[in-house]
VOTIPA-161711 format. One record per residue (C-alpha): residue number from 1; residue in three letters; x, y, z. Coordinates in steps of 0.2 Angstrom, whole numbers, plus 5000, padded with zeros to 4 digits. Layout:
<sites>
   logu   torlum     px     py     pz
    NUM      Ala      X      Y      Z
...
</sites>
This chain:
<sites>
   logu   torlum     px     py     pz
      1      Met   4869   5058   5015
      2      Lys   4870   5052   5033
      3      Ala   4885   5044   5041
      4      Thr   4884   5026   5043
      5      Asn   4895   5011   5046
      6      Tyr   4890   5003   5029
      7      Tyr   4901   4998   5015
      8      Ile   4902   5014   5005
      9      Tyr   4910   5023   5020
     10      Asp   4920   5009   5027
     11      Phe   4930   5004   5012
     12      Met   4927   5015   4997
     13      Asp   4932   5031   5006
     14      Phe   4915   5038   5000
     15      Asp   4914   5057   5003
     16      Pro   4896   5063   5006
     17      Val   4901   5081   5006
     18      Leu   4889   5090   4994
     19      Ser   4903   5100   4985
     20      Arg   4910   5083   4979
     21      His   4894   5076   4972
     22      Glu   4900   5059   4975
     23      Ala   4889   5044   4969
     24      Leu   4891   5025   4971
     25      Trp   4888   5014   4956
     26      Lys   4885   4995   4958
     27      Ala   4886   4982   4946
     28      Tyr   4870   4972   4941
     29      Ala   4868   4956   4931
     30      Pro   4876   4955   4914
     31      Thr   4865   4958   4900
     32      Lys   4876   4950   4887
     33      Met   4891   4938   4884
     34      Glu   4900   4936   4868
     35      Glu   4916   4930   4860
     36      His   4928   4942   4852
     37      Asp   4945   4938   4846
     38      Gly   4948   4924   4859
     39      Asp   4941   4935   4873
     40      Ile   4925   4934   4882
     41      Leu   4916   4951   4883
     42      Val   4903   4953   4897
     43      Thr   4891   4968   4896
     44      Met   4887   4974   4913
     45      Pro   4875   4988   4918
     46      Phe   4879   4999   4933
     47      Gln   4866   5008   4943
     48      Lys   4868   5023   4953
     49      Gln   4864   5021   4971
     50      Leu   4852   5032   4981
     51      Glu   4861   5042   4995
     52      Gln   4853   5034   5010
     53      Asp   4858   5021   5023
     54      Asp   4850   5006   5013
     55      Met   4858   5004   4996
     56      Ala   4845   5005   4982
     57      Pro   4845   5009   4964
     58      Asp   4841   5027   4959
     59      Thr   4829   5023   4945
     60      Ala   4828   5041   4940
     61      Val   4846   5040   4933
     62      Ala   4850   5029   4918
     63      Pro   4862   5015   4920
     64      Arg   4880   5016   4914
     65      Ile   4885   5001   4903
     66      His   4903   4995   4904
     67      Thr   4911   4979   4897
     68      Leu   4921   4966   4907
     69      Arg   4934   4958   4896
     70      Val   4940   4940   4901
     71      Arg   4956   4934   4893
     72      Gly   4965   4918   4895
     73      Tyr   4984   4914   4896
     74      Glu   4995   4900   4899
     75      His   5001   4894   4916
     76      Asn   4983   4894   4923
     77      Ile   4980   4913   4921
     78      Leu   4964   4923   4918
     79      Arg   4963   4941   4916
     80      Leu   4948   4952   4920
     81      Phe   4948   4970   4913
     82      Ile   4935   4983   4915
     83      Thr   4937   5002   4914
     84      Met   4924   5016   4919
     85      Asn   4935   5030   4912
     86      Gly   4940   5025   4894
     87      Asp   4957   5017   4898
     88      Gly   4963   5005   4886
     89      Met   4969   4987   4891
     90      Thr   4988   4988   4890
     91      Asp   5002   4975   4889
     92      Asp   5016   4988   4887
     93      Asp   5022   4995   4904
     94      Glu   5036   4993   4915
     95      Met   5028   4982   4927
     96      Met   5025   4968   4914
     97      Asp   5038   4956   4907
     98      Trp   5027   4944   4897
     99      Gln   5032   4926   4896
    100      Val   5015   4918   4893
    101      Arg   5005   4917   4877
    102      Gln   4986   4921   4876
    103      Val   4975   4906   4876
    104      Pro   4958   4908   4866
    105      Leu   4942   4907   4876
    106      His   4925   4901   4870
    107      Leu   4907   4901   4876
    108      Glu   4896   4886   4878
    109      Asp   4880   4893   4884
    110      Asn   4885   4904   4899
    111      Arg   4901   4894   4902
    112      Ile   4918   4900   4898
    113      Val   4930   4886   4891
    114      Asp   4947   4885   4883
    115      Ala   4952   4875   4867
    116      Cys   4954   4859   4877
    117      Gly   4936   4861   4884
    118      Thr   4942   4865   4901
    119      Leu   4930   4876   4911
    120      Arg   4938   4892   4915
    121      Gly   4922   4902   4921
    122      Ala   4904   4903   4922
    123      Leu   4889   4914   4925
    124      Ala   4875   4908   4936
    125      Ser   4862   4900   4924
    126      Glu   4847   4905   4934
    127      Pro   4840   4918   4930
    128      Pro   4846   4919   4912
    129      Ile   4854   4934   4905
    130      Lys   4842   4947   4900
    131      Glu   4846   4953   4883
    132      His   4838   4971   4884
    133      Trp   4837   4982   4899
    134      Ser   4824   4994   4892
    135      Asp   4818   5002   4908
    136      Leu   4828   5010   4923
    137      Leu   4823   4996   4935
    138      Pro   4837   4984   4939
    139      Pro   4837   4967   4931
    140      Pro   4830   4951   4939
    141      Gln   4847   4945   4945
    142      Pro   4854   4959   4957
    143      Ala   4872   4954   4956
    144      Pro   4884   4947   4943
    145      Leu   4887   4930   4950
    146      Leu   4902   4926   4939
    147      Thr   4914   4912   4944
    148      Phe   4931   4909   4938
    149      Tyr   4942   4894   4938
    150      Pro   4960   4900   4932
    151      Asp   4967   4882   4932
    152      Gly   4951   4873   4928
    153      Asp   4949   4866   4946
    154      Thr   4931   4868   4950
    155      Ser   4934   4864   4969
    156      Lys   4942   4881   4971
    157      Pro   4930   4894   4963
    158      Ile   4935   4912   4963
    159      Thr   4918   4920   4963
    160      Leu   4913   4939   4963
    161      Ser   4906   4943   4980
    162      Asp   4888   4948   4983
    163      Asp   4891   4951   5001
    164      His   4877   4958   5012
    165      Phe   4868   4958   5028
    166      Ser   4851   4961   5019
    167      Pro   4850   4966   5001
    168      Pro   4850   4984   5004
    169      Arg   4865   4983   5016
    170      Tyr   4881   4978   5007
    171      Asp   4898   4974   5015
    172      Ala   4906   4971   4998
    173      Leu   4901   4975   4980
    174      Pro   4906   4962   4966
    175      Ile   4911   4977   4955
    176      Gly   4907   4995   4958
    177      Phe   4914   5013   4956
    178      Val   4912   5031   4962
    179      Thr   4909   5046   4952
    180      Ala   4912   5064   4957
    181      Gly   4906   5080   4951
    182      Ala   4889   5087   4945
    183      Pro   4878   5074   4938
    184      Ser   4879   5080   4920
    185      Thr   4898   5080   4920
    186      Ala   4902   5067   4934
    187      Thr   4918   5057   4931
    188      Ala   4923   5040   4938
    189      Glu   4937   5041   4951
    190      Arg   4938   5024   4961
    191      Ala   4933   5006   4957
    192      Thr   4932   4991   4967
    193      Ile   4931   4972   4964
    194      Ser   4928   4959   4977
    195      Phe   4929   4940   4978
    196      Lys   4921   4928   4990
    197      Cys   4933   4920   5003
    198      Ala   4931   4904   5014
    199      Pro   4929   4906   5033
    200      Asp   4946   4897   5036
    201      Glu   4955   4905   5021
    202      Cys   4973   4912   5024
    203      Phe   4982   4925   5014
    204      Ala   5001   4929   5012
    205      Gly   5011   4941   5001
    206      Thr   5007   4959   4997
    207      Gly   5025   4964   4998
    208      Glu   5037   4965   5012
    209      Arg   5024   4965   5025
    210      Phe   5030   4966   5043
    211      Arg   5015   4956   5049
    212      Lys   5011   4938   5055
    213      Met   5011   4924   5041
    214      Asp   4992   4924   5039
    215      Leu   4986   4941   5034
    216      Ser   4968   4938   5035
    217      Gly   4958   4951   5045
    218      Gln   4969   4965   5039
    219      Thr   4967   4979   5027
    220      Phe   4982   4987   5018
    221      Gln   4985   5003   5009
    222      Leu   4996   4999   4994
    223      Lys   5005   5015   4995
    224      Asn   5024   5015   4996
    225      Gln   5032   5025   5009
    226      Asp   5047   5026   5021
    227      Gly   5043   5012   5033
    228      Gln   5053   5020   5047
    229      Gly   5056   5003   5055
    230      Val   5050   4985   5052
    231      Asn   5037   4984   5066
    232      Asn   5022   4995   5060
    233      Arg   5009   4996   5046
    234      Arg   5020   5007   5034
    235      Cys   5028   4998   5020
    236      Tyr   5044   5001   5009
    237      Lys   5038   4987   4997
    238      Asn   5020   4985   4993
    239      Ile   5016   4972   4979
    240      Pro   4998   4971   4973
    241      Phe   4998   4952   4974
    242      Tyr   4992   4940   4987
    243      Leu   4992   4921   4989
    244      Ser   4978   4912   4996
    245      Ser   4978   4895   5005
    246      Arg   4964   4889   4993
    247      Met   4978   4889   4980
    248      Tyr   4976   4904   4969
    249      Gly   4984   4921   4968
    250      Val   4978   4938   4962
    251      Phe   4989   4951   4954
    252      Tyr   4981   4968   4952
    253      His   4990   4977   4938
    254      Thr   4991   4995   4943
    255      Ser   5003   5008   4950
    256      Asp   4989   5018   4957
    257      Tyr   4986   5020   4976
    258      Cys   4975   5006   4981
    259      Lys   4968   4997   4996
    260      Leu   4966   4978   4999
    261      Ser   4955   4970   5012
    262      Leu   4959   4952   5016
    263      Ala   4943   4946   5025
    264      Asp   4944   4962   5036
    265      His   4930   4974   5031
    266      Ser   4920   4958   5028
    267      Thr   4926   4941   5033
    268      Arg   4917   4934   5018
    269      Ser   4926   4944   5005
    270      Val   4943   4949   4998
    271      Gln   4940   4968   4993
    272      Phe   4951   4978   4982
    273      Met   4949   4997   4978
    274      Cys   4959   5007   4965
    275      Asp   4960   5025   4966
    276      Arg   4958   5025   4947
    277      Ala   4942   5019   4939
    278      Thr   4950   5004   4930
    279      Leu   4952   4987   4936
    280      Asp   4965   4975   4928
    281      Val   4965   4959   4938
    282      Phe   4975   4943   4935
    283      Leu   4968   4927   4943
    284      Ile   4982   4914   4944
    285      Gly   4979   4896   4948
    286      Gly   4990   4881   4952
    287      Ala   4992   4865   4962
    288      Thr   5005   4873   4974
    289      Pro   5011   4890   4980
    290      Thr   5026   4888   4969
    291      Asp   5015   4885   4953
    292      Ile   5006   4901   4957
    293      Leu   5022   4911   4960
    294      His   5029   4905   4944
    295      Gly   5013   4911   4935
    296      Tyr   5015   4928   4943
    297      Arg   5033   4929   4938
    298      Ser   5028   4924   4920
    299      Leu   5018   4940   4920
    300      Thr   5030   4952   4929
    301      Gly   5047   4944   4926
    302      Phe   5059   4932   4933
    303      Pro   5073   4937   4945
    304      Ala   5091   4939   4937
    305      Met   5105   4930   4945
    306      Pro   5117   4941   4955
    307      Pro   5136   4939   4954
    308      Leu   5145   4926   4965
    309      Trp   5154   4940   4976
    310      Ser   5137   4947   4981
    311      Phe   5133   4931   4991
    312      Gly   5148   4935   5002
    313      Ile   5149   4946   5018
    314      Trp   5145   4965   5015
    315      Met   5153   4976   5028
    316      Ser   5146   4994   5032
    317      Arg   5141   5006   5044
    318      Met   5133   5023   5044
    319      Thr   5146   5029   5039
    320      Tyr   5164   5028   5034
    321      Phe   5171   5045   5031
    322      Ser   5188   5043   5022
    323      Ala   5198   5031   5012
    324      Gln   5211   5028   5026
    325      Glu   5197   5023   5038
    326      Val   5190   5010   5025
    327      Glu   5207   5003   5021
    328      Asp   5211   5001   5039
    329      Ile   5195   4991   5041
    330      Cys   5198   4981   5026
    331      Ala   5216   4977   5031
    332      Arg   5210   4971   5048
    333      Leu   5197   4960   5040
    334      Arg   5211   4951   5030
    335      Gln   5224   4951   5044
    336      Glu   5212   4942   5056
    337      His   5204   4931   5042
    338      Tyr   5186   4937   5043
    339      Pro   5180   4932   5026
    340      Cys   5172   4947   5017
    341      Asp   5168   4953   4999
    342      Val   5160   4970   4999
    343      Ile   5164   4986   5008
    344      His   5150   4998   5007
    345      Leu   5152   5017   5009
    346      Asp   5136   5025   5015
    347      Thr   5131   5043   5017
    348      Gly   5149   5050   5020
    349      Trp   5159   5049   5004
    350      Phe   5153   5066   4998
    351      Arg   5160   5083   5002
    352      Gln   5147   5084   5015
    353      Asp   5138   5070   5024
    354      Trp   5121   5066   5015
    355      Leu   5124   5079   5001
    356      Cys   5122   5067   4987
    357      Glu   5132   5074   4972
    358      Trp   5139   5057   4965
    359      Lys   5157   5063   4968
    360      Phe   5170   5058   4981
    361      Asn   5176   5071   4993
    362      Pro   5193   5076   4986
    363      Glu   5201   5079   5003
    364      Arg   5195   5063   5011
    365      Phe   5196   5052   4995
    366      Pro   5210   5061   4986
    367      Asp   5212   5047   4972
    368      Pro   5196   5037   4972
    369      Lys   5201   5026   4957
    370      Ala   5217   5021   4965
    371      Phe   5208   5018   4981
    372      Ile   5195   5007   4973
    373      His   5209   4997   4964
    374      Arg   5219   4994   4980
    375      Leu   5203   4987   4988
    376      Ala   5200   4976   4973
    377      Glu   5218   4969   4974
    378      Lys   5213   4963   4991
    379      Gly   5197   4955   4986
    380      Phe   5185   4969   4991
    381      Lys   5171   4976   4979
    382      Val   5165   4993   4983
    383      Ser   5147   4998   4985
    384      Leu   5141   5016   4986
    385      Trp   5126   5024   4994
    386      Gln   5116   5038   4984
    387      Leu   5098   5042   4982
    388      Pro   5086   5048   4968
    389      Tyr   5084   5066   4974
    390      Val   5094   5082   4970
    391      Ala   5098   5092   4985
    392      Lys   5097   5111   4986
    393      Gly   5116   5113   4988
    394      Ala   5121   5100   4975
    395      Glu   5132   5106   4961
    396      Gln   5120   5097   4949
    397      Leu   5105   5107   4954
    398      Glu   5105   5121   4941
    399      Glu   5108   5108   4927
    400      Ala   5094   5097   4933
    401      Gln   5082   5111   4934
    402      Ala   5086   5119   4918
    403      Asn   5085   5103   4908
    404      His   5069   5097   4918
    405      Tyr   5078   5082   4925
    406      Ile   5069   5085   4941
    407      Gly   5050   5089   4941
    408      Pro   5047   5107   4943
    409      Leu   5039   5110   4960
    410      Leu   5022   5119   4961
    411      Lys   5027   5127   4977
    412      Glu   5043   5137   4981
    413      Gln   5048   5126   4996
    414      Ala   5054   5109   4991
    415      Gly   5042   5096   4998
    416      Glu   5030   5108   5006
    417      Gly   5014   5100   5009
    418      Ser   5019   5083   5002
    419      Asn   5024   5074   5018
    420      Phe   5039   5069   5008
    421      Ser   5054   5067   5020
    422      Ala   5063   5074   5035
    423      Leu   5077   5077   5022
    424      Asp   5075   5093   5012
    425      Tyr   5079   5090   4994
    426      Ala   5075   5101   4979
    427      Gly   5067   5088   4968
    428      Thr   5065   5070   4963
    429      Ile   5074   5064   4947
    430      Asp   5061   5061   4934
    431      Phe   5063   5043   4927
    432      Thr   5048   5045   4916
    433      Tyr   5059   5057   4906
    434      Pro   5072   5047   4895
    435      Glu   5084   5062   4895
    436      Ala   5084   5062   4914
    437      Thr   5087   5044   4915
    438      Lys   5102   5045   4903
    439      Trp   5108   5060   4914
    440      Tyr   5107   5050   4930
    441      Gln   5115   5035   4922
    442      Gly   5129   5046   4917
    443      Leu   5132   5051   4935
    444      Leu   5133   5033   4940
    445      Arg   5144   5028   4924
    446      Asn   5158   5039   4930
    447      Leu   5158   5029   4947
    448      Leu   5156   5012   4939
    449      Glu   5171   5016   4927
    450      Met   5182   5019   4942
    451      Gly   5178   5001   4948
    452      Val   5163   5003   4959
    453      Lys   5153   4987   4958
    454      Cys   5136   4991   4966
    455      Ile   5125   5006   4968
    456      Lys   5114   5007   4984
    457      Thr   5098   5013   4977
    458      Asp   5091   5020   4993
    459      Phe   5074   5028   4996
    460      Gly   5063   5029   4981
    461      Glu   5047   5025   4991
    462      Asn   5042   5043   4991
    463      Ile   5043   5057   4978
    464      His   5039   5075   4978
    465      Met   5020   5075   4976
    466      Asp   5020   5094   4972
    467      Ala   5030   5092   4956
    468      Val   5026   5090   4938
    469      Tyr   5033   5074   4929
    470      His   5034   5071   4911
    471      Gly   5026   5054   4910
    472      Met   5012   5053   4923
    473      Thr   5004   5062   4938
    474      Pro   5014   5060   4954
    475      Glu   4999   5050   4961
    476      Arg   5002   5036   4948
    477      Leu   5021   5038   4948
    478      Asn   5024   5036   4967
    479      Asn   5022   5017   4968
    480      Leu   5030   5014   4951
    481      Tyr   5045   5025   4954
    482      Ala   5055   5012   4963
    483      Leu   5054   5001   4947
    484      Leu   5060   5015   4935
    485      Tyr   5074   5020   4947
    486      Gln   5081   5003   4950
    487      Lys   5080   4998   4932
    488      Ala   5090   5014   4927
    489      Ala   5104   5009   4940
    490      Tyr   5104   4991   4936
    491      Asp   5105   4993   4918
    492      Val   5120   5005   4918
    493      Thr   5129   4994   4931
    494      Lys   5127   4979   4920
    495      Glu   5132   4989   4905
    496      Val   5148   4995   4913
    497      Thr   5153   4981   4924
    498      Gly   5145   4966   4915
    499      Glu   5136   4961   4932
    500      Gly   5118   4967   4936
    501      Ile   5115   4971   4954
    502      Val   5108   4985   4965
    503      Trp   5105   4986   4983
    504      Ala   5087   4993   4984
    505      Arg   5075   4997   4998
    506      Ala   5058   5001   4989
    507      Ala   5049   4990   4977
    508      Trp   5033   4987   4967
    509      Ala   5028   4974   4955
    510      Gly   5042   4970   4943
    511      Cys   5056   4975   4954
    512      Gln   5061   4957   4956
    513      Arg   5069   4958   4939
    514      Tyr   5082   4969   4947
    515      Pro   5090   4961   4963
    516      Leu   5093   4964   4976
    517      His   5082   4972   4990
    518      Trp   5085   4974   5008
    519      Gly   5073   4976   5023
    520      Gly   5076   4994   5028
    521      Asp   5079   5002   5044
    522      Ser   5075   4989   5058
    523      Ala   5079   4992   5076
    524      Ser   5094   4982   5083
    525      Ser   5082   4972   5095
    526      Trp   5073   4955   5096
    527      Asp   5057   4963   5089
    528      Gly   5067   4971   5075
    529      Met   5074   4954   5070
    530      Ala   5057   4946   5071
    531      Gly   5049   4960   5060
    532      Ser   5063   4959   5048
    533      Leu   5061   4940   5045
    534      Arg   5042   4942   5043
    535      Gly   5045   4955   5030
    536      Gly   5057   4944   5021
    537      Leu   5045   4929   5021
    538      His   5031   4939   5014
    539      Phe   5042   4947   5001
    540      Gly   5047   4930   4995
    541      Leu   5029   4926   4993
    542      Ser   5027   4941   4982
    543      Gly   5038   4935   4968
    544      Phe   5055   4940   4974
    545      Ala   5070   4928   4975
    546      Phe   5082   4938   4985
    547      Trp   5081   4948   5001
    548      Ser   5093   4954   5014
    549      His   5093   4965   5030
    550      Asp   5104   4975   5041
    551      Val   5114   4964   5053
    552      Pro   5111   4966   5068
    553      Gly   5098   4979   5065
    554      Phe   5100   4997   5058
    555      His   5097   5008   5073
    556      Ser   5100   5008   5092
    557      Leu   5088   5009   5106
    558      Pro   5084   5020   5115
    559      Asp   5097   5032   5107
    560      Phe   5095   5030   5089
    561      Met   5113   5033   5085
    562      Asn   5123   5028   5100
    563      Ser   5116   5015   5112
    564      Pro   5127   5000   5113
    565      Leu   5122   4984   5104
    566      Asp   5115   4969   5113
    567      Glu   5129   4956   5109
    568      Lys   5116   4942   5110
    569      Val   5106   4951   5096
    570      Tyr   5122   4953   5086
    571      Val   5125   4934   5087
    572      Arg   5108   4928   5084
    573      Trp   5105   4940   5069
    574      Thr   5121   4934   5062
    575      Gln   5116   4916   5063
    576      Met   5099   4920   5054
    577      Gly   5109   4931   5041
    578      Val   5120   4917   5036
    579      Phe   5104   4908   5030
    580      Thr   5097   4922   5020
    581      Ser   5101   4926   5002
    582      His   5113   4941   5006
    583      Leu   5122   4946   5022
    584      Arg   5126   4964   5026
    585      Tyr   5132   4972   5042
    586      His   5126   4990   5043
    587      Gly   5119   5002   5056
    588      Thr   5121   5018   5065
    589      Cys   5136   5013   5076
    590      Lys   5151   5001   5074
    591      Arg   5147   4984   5066
    592      Glu   5164   4977   5064
    593      Pro   5165   4961   5075
    594      Trp   5181   4965   5084
    595      His   5172   4979   5093
    596      Tyr   5163   4965   5102
    597      Pro   5178   4954   5108
    598      Glu   5167   4942   5118
    599      Ile   5157   4936   5103
    600      Ala   5169   4939   5089
    601      Pro   5175   4921   5088
    602      Ile   5157   4915   5087
    603      Val   5154   4928   5073
    604      Lys   5169   4922   5063
    605      Trp   5164   4904   5064
    606      Trp   5147   4908   5057
    607      Trp   5155   4919   5043
    608      Gln   5166   4904   5038
    609      Leu   5151   4893   5038
    610      Arg   5143   4905   5026
    611      Tyr   5158   4904   5014
    612      Arg   5158   4885   5015
    613      Leu   5140   4885   5010
    614      Leu   5142   4896   4995
    615      Pro   5141   4882   4982
    616      Tyr   5124   4877   4990
    617      Ile   5118   4895   4990
    618      Val   5123   4898   4972
    619      Ala   5115   4882   4966
    620      Gln   5099   4886   4975
    621      Ser   5099   4904   4969
    622      Gln   5100   4898   4951
    623      Glu   5085   4887   4954
    624      Ala   5076   4902   4962
    625      Cys   5078   4913   4947
    626      Ala   5071   4900   4935
    627      Gly   5056   4894   4945
    628      Gly   5044   4901   4957
    629      Lys   5052   4899   4974
    630      Pro   5063   4912   4983
    631      Leu   5079   4907   4992
    632      Leu   5071   4912   5009
    633      Gln   5055   4901   5009
    634      Ala   5040   4902   5021
    635      Leu   5035   4885   5027
    636      Ile   5019   4886   5017
    637      Leu   5028   4884   5001
    638      Lys   5032   4866   5005
    639      His   5018   4862   5017
    640      Pro   5003   4872   5010
    641      His   4990   4860   5017
    642      Asp   4998   4860   5035
    643      Arg   4987   4872   5044
    644      Gln   5001   4875   5057
    645      Cys   5013   4882   5044
    646      Trp   5000   4896   5039
    647      His   5004   4903   5056
    648      Ile   5023   4901   5058
    649      Asp   5033   4916   5054
    650      Asp   5049   4913   5064
    651      Glu   5055   4897   5054
    652      Tyr   5059   4895   5036
    653      Tyr   5067   4884   5023
    654      Phe   5084   4891   5016
    655      Gly   5083   4883   4998
    656      Glu   5077   4866   4997
    657      Glu   5087   4857   5011
    658      Phe   5089   4868   5027
    659      Leu   5075   4871   5039
    660      Val   5081   4886   5049
    661      Cys   5074   4891   5067
    662      Pro   5082   4907   5073
    663      Val   5083   4910   5091
    664      Met   5075   4927   5095
    665      Arg   5074   4927   5114
    666      Ser   5087   4933   5127
    667      Asp   5085   4916   5137
    668      Asp   5092   4906   5122
    669      Arg   5076   4896   5120
    670      Arg   5063   4894   5107
    671      Asp   5048   4883   5102
    672      Ile   5052   4873   5086
    673      Tyr   5039   4865   5074
    674      Leu   5045   4851   5063
    675      Pro   5034   4846   5049
    676      Glu   5030   4827   5046
    677      Gly   5045   4815   5044
    678      Glu   5062   4813   5052
    679      Trp   5074   4828   5054
    680      Val   5093   4829   5058
    681      Asp   5101   4843   5067
    682      Phe   5114   4849   5054
    683      Leu   5126   4854   5068
    684      Thr   5126   4839   5080
    685      Gly   5118   4825   5070
    686      Glu   5104   4822   5082
    687      Arg   5088   4814   5075
    688      Trp   5072   4823   5078
    689      Glu   5054   4818   5076
    690      Gly   5043   4828   5065
    691      Gly   5024   4832   5064
    692      Arg   5025   4840   5081
    693      Trp   5030   4855   5091
    694      His   5046   4854   5102
    695      Tyr   5044   4867   5116
    696      Gly   5057   4877   5125
    697      Val   5072   4870   5116
    698      Glu   5087   4877   5124
    699      Thr   5101   4882   5112
    700      Pro   5119   4888   5117
    701      Leu   5123   4905   5110
    702      Asp   5136   4898   5098
    703      Arg   5123   4887   5090
    704      Met   5106   4888   5081
    705      Pro   5093   4875   5078
    706      Leu   5096   4870   5060
    707      Phe   5089   4855   5052
    708      Val   5090   4844   5036
    709      Arg   5082   4828   5030
    710      Pro   5091   4811   5030
    711      Gly   5098   4808   5013
    712      Ala   5101   4827   5009
    713      Lys   5116   4831   4999
    714      Ile   5124   4848   5003
    715      Pro   5137   4855   4991
    716      Leu   5151   4863   5002
    717      Tyr   5167   4872   4998
    718      Pro   5181   4862   5006
    719      Asp   5192   4876   5012
    720      Asp   5191   4893   5022
    721      Val   5194   4908   5011
    722      Asp   5195   4927   5014
    723      Ser   5184   4931   4999
    724      Thr   5176   4923   4984
    725      Asp   5190   4929   4973
    726      Glu   5199   4914   4981
    727      Met   5186   4901   4977
    728      Asp   5185   4889   4962
    729      Leu   5167   4882   4964
    730      Ser   5172   4866   4953
    731      Lys   5182   4861   4969
    732      Gln   5166   4859   4979
    733      Ile   5162   4843   4989
    734      Ile   5146   4835   4994
    735      Leu   5141   4832   5012
    736      Glu   5128   4818   5012
    737      Ile   5117   4817   5027
    738      Ser   5119   4798   5029
    739      Pro   5115   4787   5043
    740      Gln   5133   4789   5049
    741      Phe   5132   4808   5049
    742      Lys   5137   4814   5066
    743      Gly   5135   4833   5063
    744      Tyr   5144   4847   5054
    745      Leu   5153   4852   5071
    746      Arg   5162   4835   5070
</sites>
């Protein structure tokens, strides 16, 4: 087959090498539609395409017949399922956490309706379905022009895309798949489905995407990997879900490697390709983005509420190396009244830095239980770093290998050929094996029973691809691994401490049930701050309620470990962090504020404001867990029909009341967009006009543009505290943004 720029090469990763014998199969018009137990079954013929530039059916090969199953659910959800390899439709896997009931669907001619008579889908009425395809020629209608209305709103159809320059030259297929192997034994390997999109359609979501707000014109590999920063294509947290400005969402129910093109390979189509020849697609309708996100969570689960102390300040660096060092830092935090709730120990609490054995170094932490209890008496909770891999030198290695708790490698060298990590570990803990999960939870239980409150479930984006796992192939496990890993740690933490929480980096669909997640290894720079925020906003548009980040960025520039911090970045990132769900200081060099005496008083003031705001943050978090909104809200959640907001990724709502405009430039200026209506500067009380841009707004280093609406009522804590242990939330007061409000600073 000649190389071309046509569809099969551009998007389907089609391999024309003769040894593979790959063939492309394209869907043609349905030959039958029928009801079956409340579902609609659509019989679809697929015709092999000739190996030539212009796509045309190979009439010497019999068509393959596959059935598209259409199922309806509450909350404006339709499900499309089709398999080319015999997979069954499953409701029972770790991604799903069903909180919807099935709604029976019926046929009226070629129209799909529910019990209320609401139109949920339709097949083009002309030409009619051909009942029998007796020869090998394609039917009269070349493509399955199926259209769906998940919420019954016919003004926003979701239509399978028949996207072509001319009929032989396709830019997207409505449904198709690839087979590989000799014709007599060829097996289906990859499948695609495409929907039409509008010329001005915008897209968001897909995980913690370090991209601008509107994702149209981009193609993403949904394959978790170490992001190595927040300013590139790599992604720690891919979520196979997108949100459209036409007010619908799509969830692709799979853990396989897949590809999503949002009006990129063709500006007329959204295209999805799964490495497995099965498509399980949920179409989610709703009047608002919040409705759609609620529908998505009703399939994959709602976030759990983290404990109160987790909303306080977390102090860390990479890394603290002894109990004495930690206690000295904690003592100074208390002496100088920097409020703080969590002290995090990163890679250095083992007998050797990075050698994760789930045990304290007996020389540098001689009595870890007493150490943890001493900190607890001062209001500090302890968080510990670890990862889901067993190192070559770890004392648990022999036990893990003998009991198959880590997948046996197919190569002698751990990680060889797998592009796994710069870190050399002997194997990945196999969470598809219940015994391995119990073993891992036992390692954590020992620490939690000492008084540890949180486990940092670092890594998990990559697994050893050259290993054998009990439950599935490594290709199917890699994306799902984060969910299994975090669930194991979350469950044992809640069992022992009574409070469910992890501090996680990787994610896939369903991980929102096990908060919380942070944004990975950002640079301590203005672009690192901007990239982090973009990731957090898209993450919130992917079903997650909570998100954090390393303040003021994880690594230094140009020296990764040792370049001095930019103090303006430290302050501006602090200000943004106060208005995110969780706030942790972490990085490759010192992060404690007293190391930067010129700015330390500013930092302390913002920390104290954070604790004053905790009643508001807790109340907004409870609402975020129950509904569809995250705590960190992109502007499109409140203003989906304001076209400006689909292109703004450096402002956000924090809960329902605050509009936050972080300063991300060294000249202390920024452009501010205020949506329609009147706004009040929370710090100064100044009134601002909405529905317009305010350009070049200058903001002193100790302030940040922060707006509320007139009449807003903000719960506040009345006193300064050193930790949440000192708080009684029943003592909260209400700050009303009345006409007499002169600003929080007064």
